[in-house]
N, C-alpha and C positions, 0 to 999 in steps of 0.2 A: 944375433938373437938370442935369448933366453928362452925355449919353446917352453921348456918342463914348466917355467913360471907363469907363461901366457894360459897355459892347459887349465890351471886352477882356477878360474874363473868362467860362468857360463859364456859370457858377453865374448872373452876374449878365442873362445875354442870355438864361435861361431863362426869367427873374423877368421881364422886361422883354418878351415872347413871351406869358407868364402876363398880365401887365397888358393886352397887346393885345388877347388873347382873351377877356377879363373883360369888356373894352369892346364887342367884338364881339357876344358872348353878349347883355348886356344890352341892344344894339340889335334882335335878333332876337326879344328876349323879348317886346320895345315893339310890334314888328309883330305878335308872336305873338298875346299878347293886349290889346291898343290900351292898354296902361298902361306907362310907363318909369319905372324906378328915378330917386328924386329926383336933384338936382344935389349936395345935401349926404349921399347915403348912398354914391354914387359917390366924393365926395371923402374919406369917412371910409375907405372901402376904398383907395383909392391912397396916401393917408397910410399907412395899415397896411403897405404892399407897398413904400412909399419906406423905410419904419422899416428892414424886414426886408434889403431891399438897404445899406442905410446898413451895418448890421450886419457881413453877408456882405466888405462890402469893407474894414471895418477888419480883420475876421481876415486876408484875402487879404494886404494890405497889411503887415500884423503878420508873415505867413509870409515873405513875398519879403523883408522885412528881415534876416529870421532866417539866410536862406539865404548871407548874405555876413556870414559869422561873425565875431563877436567874440571875438579868438581864447582869451578868457582865462576865459571862463566854460563852469561844467560845465553842460550842458543838461541832465542828468538830475536831477542832487542840488543844483546850484547852490553848490558848493564849491569851494575851489581845489584845485589836485593839489599834491600835497606834494613842498615844493621841496627837489634836492638840490643838492650843490656843484656848481659849472660849471667845465667847462674848456675856456680860451678861448672863452667865451662860449657853451659849449653844456653841454648837461647831461652831468655827470660818467658817466661810462657805465659806470656800476653792473650788474652783471649783474641786477639786480632794477628797474631802471628800465622796463621798461614793465607791470610787475605790475597797476597801476592801472586802472581800465575807464576813467578821466574823461579831459577831452582836454585836451591842454598846449599850448602855443603852437608852432609848427611850427620855430621856431629852437633848440628845448628837444627836439627830439627826438634819440636817439644816432646820428648818424652814420653808425657803423658797423652800425647795422640799421635804416636807414628803412624799407626796404620793410615790413616787419613794424609799425614803428610809425605810419606813416601806415595800413596796412590795418586796423589795432586802431582808429583815430579815424573813418576814411572813413563807418562809417554811423551817425555823430551828425548826419551832414546827410543832404540829399535827395540824390537821383542825379543832379541837375542842380544845381550849386552850386558856389559859388567861395569860398576861404579863401584870405586874404590875411594878409601879416603881416610881423615883421622886427626886426631887435637891431642896436640900436646901443651898441657899446662904446668904452669909452675907461680908458685906464691913465695911473698916475702911478709911477714908478720911480725909485729910488736902487739902485745898485751898488756894488761896491767889491771889491778881492780881488787875487791875483796875476795875473802879465798872460798875458793868454791869446790864441795867435796864430789869428789865423780867415784866410780870404779874404773881401775885400772883395765883395758879390756886383755891385755897381756898376761898379766896376772891375775886377774878377776880379786884382787884387795884394793879397797880403801885406799883413795891418794887423793893430793890435795893440785888443783888449779889455781894459780894467781897472777902469775906476771912470767914473761919470756919473750923470744924473739925466736926467727928462724927463717930457712929459707929451703921449700920444700919442691919437689915435683908432686903434683899432686893428681896427675893424670896423662897414661900414656893411653893413647883409645886408637883402637883402629878397626875402620868399618868396612864392610864388602856387602856388595848389593847387586842381585843379576833379575833380569828380567828373565824367563825360562819360556815366556811364550807371551800370548797378548792377554792370559786373565791369570798368568802366577809370578807372583816375586817374593825373592827370598832374601833375606839380612840377616847379618851374623856381626857381633860387638865383640871384641876384646878388648878388656880394660884391668888396666894394672897401677900402679905406683912405685915411690922408691921402697914401700915397706912390703909390698904384695906381689905376687906374680900375677900376670895376666889371668883372668879367668873369661869363661864366658859369660858376659853381661846380658846381651840378647842376642835370641836367636829363634827367628819367626819364617812363616810361609803365610804370605799374603795370596788371596784368590778375589780376583775381580779386576774391573777396570772401567775407573769412570767415566770416560766417555761413552760408553755401551751401558753400563747401567750404574744407577746410584747405590745399589747394594754393594756390599763386601763380607770379606771374613778374613780373619787372622788367627792363625792359631801358632803357640811356643812360649818362650820363656820373654816377660817384656814390663813393663810399666803400661798400666791400661787409664783409659779414663774416666775420671772421677771430679776433678776440678784443675783449674788452671792455675791456682795457687800463687801469684805472684803477689808483689808488696817485698820480696827482698832485693840484691843488691846484685854484683859482680863474683860474690862468693857466697854472703850469707844465706840461708834459704829464709823464706819467712815463717812465723809461728805457725802458721796455717799448714804450712808445706810439712814443717817437723811431727805436728801431731798428727795428719791425717792423711797424707799423699801417699798412695800406694808405690811401693817399690817394684824391683823387679822379681814375678813369679810368673809361674806357667799358669796359660789361661788363654779361654778361646774367648775372641770377640766378634760379636756379628755388627756390621752397621750399617748405615743410609746417610748419604751426604747428597743433598741436592737444596739449590736456591737460598745456598747459604743457611740451610739447617743438617747440622752432626749430630744424628742419634746412635747412642750404642748401649749396646748388652753386653756384658762381660760374666763369664763362667769362670769359677777359680774352685780350690778346695781351700778350706781352714786348716788349722795344723793338726787337729784330731780327726782328719778325714771327713767331714762332712761337709756338704754340699755348700757354696757360698753363690754371691755375684752383686753384681752393679751396675747402674743403670745412670747412662749423663746424655743430657742435650745441650748443644752448643749452637747459637743463632749468630750470626757476624754478617756485617754488610759495610759497605765500603763506596763512597761517592766520589765526586772531584776533590771537596776540600774536608768530608766528615767520614771517622769509620766510627762504628759501636758495635757491639756484642756483648752476650750475654750469657751463662751458663747454671743449669742447678743440676745435681748431682745427689745419686741417692748410694752408701753402701750397705748394704745388707749387716757384716761384720768385719771390722776393721780386723781381726785375727785371721791371719792366713795372707791378708794383702803384700805381705813383706813390711810394714812397717811396726817395728814393736814397741812403740810409746806405751800399748796400754796392754801389754804383754803381762805385767802384774795381774791385772782384771781377769783378761779372757784365756790365758794357758790354763790349761787344765795340768801341765805336768807341775804346778807348783800349787795346786788344789785351789785354784780360781775356775769357774766357767762361765763367768756372764758374759754373754752378749752385748757388745757395743756396736752399736750402729751411728750411720753419720749421714750428714745431709752438708752441701756445699752449694754456695750462690754467689755470684759474681756476675759485677755489670765494668765495662768499659766505655769510653768516649774518647775519640782522639777528633784534634781539629787542627788540620795541618802539622805542626811541628809538636805540637802539646797534646798530652794524652792523660787522663784521671781514671783510675782504675780500682775500685772497690771490692771486698767481698769478704764471706763470713763461712765457718764451716764448725758445725756443732755436733756434739754426741746426742745419740736419740734415746740413749737408756744412762740411767746413774748409777754411783757405786758410792762405797765409802771413801775409797781413794778419789772420788772426785767433788768431796762433801754433799754427797748425797744430791747432788744436783748434775746439771747436764754441761761438762767440761765444752769448751769450746775458743773458738779465734778470731780475730778480724782483721783487717789490714785496708789502710787507705793509701795509694802510691801516686804522687805527681812525677810525671816524665818531662823532658823537653829534649827535643834532638834537632840544633839548629847546624845549619852548616857551617864550621869556622874554618878559614885559613883551608879551603876546598874540599874537607871531609867533614863528614858529618861526626857530629859531638854528642855523648848521651849524656844528660845530667837527672838524676833520679832521688827522690825523698820520700821514703814510706817510714808511714807509722805503723807498728803491729799492737795489740792489745789480746790479752788471755783472758779468761774468766775458770773457775772452778777445776783448773788446771795445775794448782800448787804441789801436786804430790806427784807429776807426770814428768818423765825426764825429757829435756831439752839439748841440741848438741850446742858447744861451745865454739865459737868461729877459729879461734887462735889453734896454735898447734896442727895445723890442716889434715893432715896426713893420717895423726892419729885417733880421729874420730871419737873425741873425750865427749861423752854425758852427763850431765848431772842425775842423779841415784837418789831413790827415797828412800834408800836403806831398809827394805823390809828384813824384821826379825824371825824366827822360826816360826812366828805364828799370822806370816805375812800383815803383821801390823807396821805401820809406819813409826821408824825412830829417829829421821831427820826430815822433818815434815818443812813445808818452804821453800825446797830447791829447786822447784817449777819455774818459768820466765814467767810474768805477766805482762813485761811493756820491753819492747824492739824497737829501737831507731837507727836508720840504716840511710847514710847517704853516701851515694857513687858517681865517679864520672868514667866513662869510656869512650876510648876514641882507638880509632885501626891506625898503624905507623908503619912505614914503608909502601904494605900494600893493605886490600881490605880484609886480609885475611889472618893480619898479625893485628891484635885487638889488646892493648893496654889499660887496665882498668885499677882506679883509687878508690878504697872504700873505708866508711866507718861505721863501725858497729856497736850500739851500747844496748847491754841488755840488762835489763832490771828484775831480781827475783822476789817471790814474795815475802822471803827472810828479809828483805832490805837491802840485801847485795846488789854489787852489780859490777860489771865487768864491762871494759872497752879494747875493742880491735881493731887494728890495722891494717889494712890488706892493701898489698900492689899485687897485680893479676894480672900475669904474661897468656893470654890463649893464643896459641896458633894452629890454624886449619889449613889442612893441605887434601 
């Protein structure tokens, strides 16, 4: 018997003391009545206690192993979470993406609702637990179309995007989350690709427990709730996401979640160190056959939100300090394997770079998720439109890791030299299906982007995303 290992647990220590006490009592009985139990009787009792201790050891070892969570198993029902289309290797930000009570890999939590997603999963694990996981994403691409002017991010010089092909490691991401008690959870995400060394993409501390109270708080570096910005595919984001979605910045989020309502107030800093905030409210509900959701968000100033689309308008370092706020409204309705989502995002302020009007983008997306040959296969078709955005940069889908965007080519007087390089139409068709296991997703996407200057580009992407 390895006594040192048994002493590591409280239960085993109790049985060890009980074993010692039994021996002492047997000796006392021998002195009291002049007779001692036989050796065989003592051995029988010892063997019985040993068997019980072995059972307790096995149970505790199993519990300790389960604390380091195997990401993809549902600990309550033993079923897989229903997969949705991913967008840059993250779960497509459908309004309904967090309705399921089951656990999903950390990499598939909607980045715009990180706090809510983590808090809905944290009670699947003990109060002292470590959760680890990651995403590996590779994309094979080909693109062609009109000659598009962009600014090379490496040389800061004008270059041209027109046609090409390549295969890329577009994401190597590692997640670690830990429950530090009943009311404290932390999460860190390291993100890199074939061109960039890993950086701390997310680092947050969460305070709250939805089983105890509907109120919670999160502080750290993360994306924050404003909208869901669906309308994309397995790789290409929607126009609304390109133009308005917040990215990863240091912020403080206060939230409320109860009866399907999630309300959040987020505070952060603009680039010129002035205060900024965003407010969003979501409502989601599911019945036996139907599910639906709606959200409305308000962003006081896009400057400082991590999205650089309006930098030429709002950034004081290049001579401008126009506040551009934004509103977002989205709705989703699902019936069994079919869902329809729609949304619009619009600036609340005008600028000479937005035709002295309110820049905006909208989408409509139809998704179908039938079970084919034993696995759920996701089909999606989305149409995106934009207005008063002809001078705003957009992301080009091809040459994935290089993050090329169109540029309005401002001159020394901040006047637009090359107008019309923004996009006013985007059509995305995509298919995604798990292969080998539900954690290996293979997606095929076609994206057609049309520009205000009547140019266009076509991008074909084969996306492989592996969650672990």
